[in-house]
Every structure is written in structure tokens, then in C-alpha cells.
N, C-alpha and C positions, 0 to 999 in steps of 0.2 A: 629682475625675475624672478621677485619669492614668489609671486599666486600663479606662476604655472608649475612653478618650483614642486610648491608644495600640493601643486593638484597631482601631477606627474609620480609623484611619489605613494602621494596617498595611492593611488591606482595599480603599481605594482605590488600593494599589502598589502593589497583591501580585499575583504572576507566576502566571499560570498551569498548576496542576500536571495533568497526564493523569489522575494512580491521583487525586490530591483534587478538590479542587472542579472540576474543567474546565474554566469557567467563571464567566466571573467582568464585573458590569456594577453600576456606576450607573445604576440606574432612569432612563431618559428622560435619561440628560443626557450632550450634545453632546463632554465634555469629552475629549481624547484618551486609552483604558485598553491596558490589555495584555491580549492577546486570541491564542488561538488557531487558526488554521483549522480547522472542523469535518474537512474534505478529510483534515487527518491525524488526526481522532483516529476517524473512521467509514470506516475501511479497511479492518475486519472482526471478527466477532464477539467479540472481546475490545477493543479499543476504546469498541463498541457497549457492553458492560456497565461499561468504567469509567467510561462519561458515567450510564451510572448510577448507580453510586458514587459521582460528584458530582454529581449531581439530589440525592442523600439527606444529603450532604452538605450543600450548601445548607439543606439543614433544619433541621441539627443545631450554627448559627451560633449564638451569642448570643443575637443578637439576632429569631432566628426560637424555635424548638422547644427550645434551649439554655436559654430559662428567656423572653424577654421578653418573650413572648405566649400562656405560661402564669401570672406573678410579673404586667406590667402591667394586664394585664385586671382579676385579685385583689385588687389594691390600689388599683382604679380604685372597687372598691366595700366589702364588707360583713364579705370574708373578714379582709385584712389591712391590717396596719400597719405602718408604718417610724421607726426611732429612731433613724437614721444619717445620714451626710452624703450621698447621693448625692443630687444637685437631685432627678434626673430618677425619683426612687421618691417624694420629697417631693411633687412638680407633680403624681403618679397620687393620692397618699394625699391632696390636700387636694380633690381630686376636681376639679381646674380645669387642664386641662390645653391648655399653651401651644402654637403650629406648633414653636414648638423643641424639643420635649422630647426627650432619645434616646432613648427605648423608642418612643417611634410612629418617628422617626425610622429607628431600627435596623431594626426589623419590616416594616419600610414596604421599603426598602430590602434586607433580607433573604428574601424574600414572591415580590419580583420578580427577586433571583437565580433565586428557582430553578424560576418562570416559565420563566426565559429560556432554562437549561437543560436544561429540559421540553422547550422552542417546539424547540430545533435535537435533538435526541433524534427526536420525533413527524416533524421535517422529510426528516430523512435515512436514519434506518434502512429506512423501505422502500424507498429509492431502492440501499440495499449488494447490493456486485455475492460476495461471497462465501459460495460453495458450500458450504461449509460449516454456515452458518447459516441451521435450518430456520427456514419458514414458522411453527412454532407458536412457539419461540425470542424471533423478531422480532415476535411480537403482544404474547410477554409483555413486555417491553420500551416499548414502545408504550407499552400498556394502563399498566402505572407511567409513565409518563411522563405519561400523558393524566389517570390519578388522580390526580398530585403537582398540576396543572395543576389543574381541578374541586377540591380541594381546599383550597391555597392560592388561588385567587377568593374562594372560601365563608370563608377564614377575612379576608380585607382587605373581604370587605363588610361581614358580619357585624360589622367594630370602624371601619369606614372609612365608611361606605356604609350613605342611610338607606333597608335592606335590608327593612326594615316599611310600604314602604310602597312597590307595585310602581309605582306612577305617576310617582315621585319622577326625574328627571333625575341624581339627584349618583348613581348607581352606582360604579364604577371605568375605569382606560385601559386598557381588554383586548390586551393584545400576547399576538397567538397567532402571528406568525409568527416568522419561524430569521429573524436578521438575519445570515446566514453567516458565524458568529464575531469578527463584526466590530461588538461594542459598542458601538463612540465612534457610530456612527451607528446609533444607536432612534431613529425616528421616533415625533416629539413626538407624541399626541396628546389629542383632551380624553376630557374623559367620557364612558362610554355610561349609557344610563338604567338605570334597576335592574334592568327586567324582562330589559332584553337581556345584563345579568351573571348573572341566574340563568338566563338560556337558554343560554351561554356554558357554568355551570359546570352543567349538568344537559347538553347534548350532551357535554362531557370524561366523565362520570362513565358512563354511561350506553354511552359507546363503552367506558371501561375494562373493565364489567363483560361486556361482547362478548368484549374480549381476553382480559380475566386469567384464568388458572388457577381454578380451582375448588378449591382447597388449603388445608392447615392452617398454614400458613406464616408469622410472627407480624412478622417485621422489614423483608418487605417487601411490598406491595399486595399481596392476591390479588381474587378475584369479592366476597364476605363485605365486604371494606373498599370495594369500592366502593359493593357495596347500603347498606352504611349508613352512610357519607357520602350520598350517596343522597336517603336516608331521613329525613336532620337538614336537607338538602336544599328537601327537598319541606314538610319540617312549619315549615319560615323562612320559604316563600313563604305557607302555610297551606292546603296541598295534602293534604289528610288523609290519602285515600283512600290518593292515591299514598307518602305517608308510612308509614301503615298497613302497608301493601304490599311495603316491603323489609323496613321492622324485619320483621314476620313471616319472611321469608322468610331473613334471620339469625337468629331466635329458634328456626328452625328445622333450622337447621342443626348437626348432630352435631358436629363438630369446634367448637366454640365455649359456651359457657355461662358462667352465673353463678356466678364459685368459690366455694368453700363456705364459705371463710375470708376476709374481710377484709381482712386482714391481712398470709395470703398474698399478695393480690396486691404488694403492693410491698416483700418482702422475698425473692422469689423471684424468677424470671426465667420470664419469657412464660407462665403462667397460662392455663388456659379461659376466663377470662375476658376476655382482651386481642384485641382482634380485631384492631388491628394495633400496636404499639410500636415506637418509635423507637429503635435500640440506642444505645448508649453504652459505653466501657468507663477500663480505667484512661490507655493512650495518649492517648484522646481521646472524653475529661472533658464532661459537660455543666456548664455552671453553676445544675443547678438546688441544690443544696445549700450553693454559696456564697454568696450573696445570702440565707439561709431560714437554714440551722446557725453558719456561719460570720463572716457577717457579720451586723448587725443592721435589714439595709432588709424583708424579708418576715418582719415575726411574725404571730399569731397575733392576731390584732383582740379581745380580752376581750369585746365581746357575741357574737360568732363563741361561745368556747369557753361563753357563759352560754349557749345553747342547744340546748347539747346534753341529753337524756335519763342520765341516770344513766347506763342496762341501754345506751348505744349505745357499740359496740365504737370503731367510724369515730374515738372520742374519742381514743382510747391510742392515736393517732397526731399528737398533740401533747402535750407532755411534752417533758421536760428532758432535754440530752446535756450526757453530762461535760462539764464545761471551761468550758460557757457559761451565764449569765446566765440563767433563765426557761425559760419551755415556746418554745421549737420546733414547725413544723413539718417532723415526722419520715419522712415519703412518699422523699424527699430523705433517705434512711436514710445512705448511700453517703459520706460528707465528705471520706474518708483518700482513695479513687480517683474521686470522683466520678461512676463504673460506673456515674450513673440512668438509666433510661428515662425518654422523656418517653411519654408515653397517649396517641394519638393519637383512639382511638374505641374503650372497653373494651365490654365487652354490659350493664351498671349503664344507660349512656345508652341502650342499643338498646332497655331496658325502659322507661324513660323516656318513650321519641321513642314508642314504642305506645302507653303510660299518655295521655300529652296526644292524639296521632291520635284514639285510639278516645272520649276526651273527650268533645273537641267535635265529634264526629260520634255524639253522644248516647250515646254505648253508657256507662254507670257503670260500671255490673258490669266489664266488661273493662278498662276503665283502672283499676278499685281494684284488681283481681287485679294489675295490672304493677308497679304503685306497690307495692302490698305486697308482690310477691316483691323489692324490691331494699330494701323500711324495714325485713322482719322478718329479712333475710338479715343485716343489723346489732343485729341483737338485740332488736329492740323489737315488742312487740305491735303485730298488724297493724291498721291501719283500718277500725272497723267501719264505716266509712260515708263515699260522698262531698262531704260536707259540706265549702264553702269548698277544694275539692278545686284550682282555681291554688295557691293561699295555701302548701295538704300538696305540693304541687309544687316549686315555688320552694324549698323548704324542703328537700327530698328535697336539691337539686340543690351545694344549701348543705353540707347535713353529707357527701353526697357524693362533690363534686367537691373539697374546697379545697385549693387548690396546686394544681391542674387547670389555674384559668384559663377554667372553665366555664360559675360563675354569671351573667358581663354579657350574654351572650347572652341565658341562658334569662330572668332576669326582665326584657329588652327585647322579645325575641317577648313573654311574658305579658303586656308594658304592666303594671310592675307598677317599672320602673324608677324613677319619678320619685318614687313614694310610698315607694320602697322607700331610698331615698338622699338623697331630698330638694335635688336639686336640675335646674334649669331643666329639661326637658324634649328642648334640641335637644344638650343634652351625654350622651348616651346611645349615643353615635358618636364616635371623635376627631376631632379636625381631619386636612386632610392635612396632613405637613411643612412644612414652611419653603421650605425648599431646592430643595424644588421648583415652586417658583414663582419663583429666580433663576436657572432655565436658560434662557438661550434659545432665546426660539421656545414656549416653554410654551403649553398651550391652557388648562393643569387652569383648572379652579373651587373656591375655598373650601367647606368648607360650611358653612349657612346656623345665622348667631347667632358662630360663629367670627373 
């Protein structure tokens, strides 16, 4: 546990750097923290852009898209098994996550730190007096912050909230106000309802869609990225008409499309498949290869491997790696430099969102066509009909998105979690981390069953 314990301790005491993380906090924690005054950062356009870089840097943390968000979810489902000794992976693989699990605690903390940085941008950029900072540029910066906040709340809700029940009180604590840089005094607030949480996510993403440019950039949020996450949000909400409308806008965008080669998505930089990637490089690497190639914490589940058709090209990205025993996930193939991106949203998911929305609106032919667009890209014969469509869709999430953390949300949304995982249905979401209940004045309530 030494590696992770060192990482967590450093995070708690780090001094914030303007061009790096910019803002750091321990969520809803009242203990004193290091911080800088936003007035220092938000004096000119350069400061605002540094804040944006800091926001994406928060998303790059190991606890978020650096590895834990994806691998925690996959370890919890039928995608991966572990053969190492890190307790947090042992616990997720056992499908019995305690409230002290490091994966869920780190994700919760790093996700809220990204939200808090977004809050500072949203609050401060509109009031800046830099005359050279145009309204279009300000809109782009604020739009990216609204996107990151909406995306991150969706990720938190689908893992920690009863997202499949809009009548549930077990949503998220919605922190949406600037703290003025004083993260030692983040207000302790109770959980909002699931519906209120969805309302906040949609409000953020709709505003992001309005503000962001219609661009083909891959490493910063743009209009298509906001539309894509809106489509995903509406799908989780069961609003199939709006999910389909937004998915269709993305599908019709000429800047993006299904990449002809599946393997090329992962061995090339920012193909047309990627609507948004989170970039890593050799100086600022992800931990994606660390846990699945250099270590044995995230190994392919034999049942996953056995489920592939012999003709499925996606199976080729589970393979041996020189110097290591057994097959590994090789989507994160750069284990020498760790310059492996995180795929936040790609076109294959948009086609599957469209397929699901069409199916539940009664358009089986349209749903089958969208599903087959992804299925046949993998070298497989098209499905002839929509028989057992929900299970076909769930299988596609398994084969298409292994090692990307998408399977858990899909099988939960489709009502298949208990049947596939063989554990109690309350475990379809994570428990709220124990440390949140140790904060003086906390108003947190735990998820039912934990």
C-alpha cells in the first residue's frame, strides 16, 4: 500500500501551484488546507487559462481518470480480476466494497477537487477586467468549466447515487459556489435528491453546449462533447427522446465518426473516434498501464476473454506483453512512458446510446442499425434482428469498452446488475467513503444497505 499511501498524503499537504493543480481541497473537510486567493489567479487571460489547465490536471489524478475511475468500475464487474496485493483492488474484485476502500475514497476526493476548481472558474472569469480577454474566449473557458462540473457530477451520481430512481433522496452533495479559494471552509451540505442532481448536471451541460465552440479539438471540451455527455445523461434519466436528439447531433457532426480500425483508436493519437480524450504524456503520465501491465491488479477476467467471438478484432487488445506473465489489457499500451490517454467519450458509445434510446422508443430497426454499426466495425457479422436486444447491448458494452470503465453503468441502467453480478442490488452503487462521516458538522447520509 506504500505507493497509494504516499500519493494520498502528498495530496493532503500539497501547496497549490498556479500552472498546475491551481486549487486543492479535501472535499467537505473543515481542516486547514493550503490555497491561493483566486484574485491572484484571475487577474488576466493567462491566469484564467492556467485555471483551466489546473482543472484538467485535477481530472488527470490517479483517483479520477488517471486510473481509479475506470479500473475501479471494471474490477467491480465481470471485466477484470486481480492477482496482486493491493487491498482496494482485492475488495472491488470481491464485489464487497467497504466504506474505507481507497479507490472510492480517492475518486470521490479527486472528483470534487475538479468540481471545486470548475466552481472558481465559473464564479471568477465573468467578472475579470482584462480588456484583451474577449467575450468569446471567456465563454469558452466558462463553458469548459461547466462541462467538467456536469460530467463529474454525472460520474459521481452513477457510481455513488441511486441514479436509477429519480424519486430517491440519495443523490449528491451539490457544491456549486466559489469558496473564494478558502477550501478550509467548504460548507458541509446534505445530499440532494437524485432528481435535483440530474437537474444540476443538465443545467451545466446545456450551458456548456451554448458556450463552447463547435470545434474538432480532442483534448479540450467543445460543443460536441457537451452534446455527447448530455445524451448520456438523458439516457440514464430515461429521457430517451432527448438522449436520441443529442446523440443524433453528434453522429451528424462531420468532425467525428466511428474510426474504421478499432485497434487504431488506441495506438494513434486522437482519431476521429474520440470526441474527448484526456491527454497524458511521459512527463505527466497516467497510471493506466501501471495496474494492468506492470502490476497484476487489473487482469482480464477469463470469462470476458472466453466470451469473444473468434472474429472479433477487439480481442486482440487482450494479449501477452514481453516481460510479463499472462495476457494483459493493452489499450494502455505505452507502459514505458505512461503516455496513455483516458477516453472520456467516443463515437462508439454515442451509437450505443442512440441504439438504446431508439429501442426503448419502439424503433427496433433503427436500434439494430446503430448497434450493428459498432458490432460490425469489430469484424463481426451483423445481427439479423433485435431479439434479446438488451442483452446484446450489454454484451457490446463489455466487448467494446473493457478497461474503460463503462460496463458497470450500462448493466445498472439496463436493470441487469443483479442478474450478471450475482450480488445484492444495493451494491449496484458504491458506498459513500467513510472519511466523509468523520468530518465535524457533516450532514452526510450513507447509501442504503451499507
